[in-house]
C-alpha positions, 0 to 999 in steps of 0.5 A: 280677908282680903283678896288680892289675885283675879284667879285662885287655883285651888287643891281641895285635897281627897275630899272632906273638909277637914284636909282642906288647908286653911289658906283654901278654906278662908278664899273659898269663903271670900271668892265672887265665883266658884267652878270645878267638877261637879262632884269636887263642887259636892264635896265643898257644898257646905262652904259654899254661901248663898251670895256665891256663883257657882259654875260646874261641869261634867266629865273632860270638861276641864278646858270648858272650866278653865276657859269659863273661870279665866273669863269670869276673872277677866270680868274683874271676878274674883274667882276659885277653880278648884281640883281634888287632890293637888291643882298641880297634880293631874290638875287644873293649874297646868291648862288655866296657865296654858289658856293665859299665856297663849291668849296673853291674858291679863289677870293675876293667879294664885296657885293653894296647894292641897293634899294629894292621893298619894299623900293621903293614902300613904297616911292611911296606909302607914309610911310607904312613901319614906323614899324616892317615888314615881306618881303614874297614871294609867289613864291614855286619855291623854297620854298613849299607852307605850308612853306609860308603859315605859315609865311603868318599866323605868319606876319599876327597874329603878327600884321606885315606890310607885303610886298608880292613879287613874289604875282601872275604869268600867272601858279600862280593864287591861292597864292595871293588869299590864301594869303588874306584869311589868313590875313583877319583872322586875320586884318580888312577888312579895311586894307590898301593895296598898289599895285605898278606895275614896281616900278620906271620903265616906265609904273610905276601903283599905287594903294591904296586900302583895304585888302577885295577890294585888286583886285588880277586881277590886280597883277603879277610878276612885282607887290609889295604889302604891307598890313600894320598893325592894326595902318595903314590908308589912308590918302591923297592919301598916306598909313601912318603907325605910327612910335610910336611918339606922334605928 
């Protein structure tokens, strides 16, 4: 295929090659350079050719990776900047566009969509996201915790199905506990909750429980949590939210 853009910002999905879009697969095979978090580079290692240049770095080096990708694209190379899930959902698309705009850099960009953690987790849980839903990250690295609590309260009060990203880590053990308390003020204790760890990857773990029984210690940074709304129910080990049609 002929690449007609300088920078491709690619969502690689949950982390396995079978869940990468055909467009992403083709571009990743053709670019000169692939830039990404080292663990995401590892997820696509089977696609990387001998002649392709790699640039990877660790956690919290997002700005550095964006700067490198844009720099290489401005030099005339075809560059892929990768994110897990979708690059426009807590991913690299925003920082890349901000940097390009701020510095008035003349390069062409294409964003290639990927399967988000919310969608991948919903698929293995059944059909929990069949009505209006919110996605909220519990990480307070970039967003103040008080602001996150306001969003949790609003979602709970509005009866949104709610997907929680970055729910708990070795250093952040209280946020998910507080989120649970907030939702219990507005939802039945029996509200279905789906917990999916390492979705789409080796070692995938799936748990279906209820809001009151949600085991906090089973949740970490590799986990996606989906809290149902007031109509969500569990049937045959699947979480189902009615779409609204009468069946």
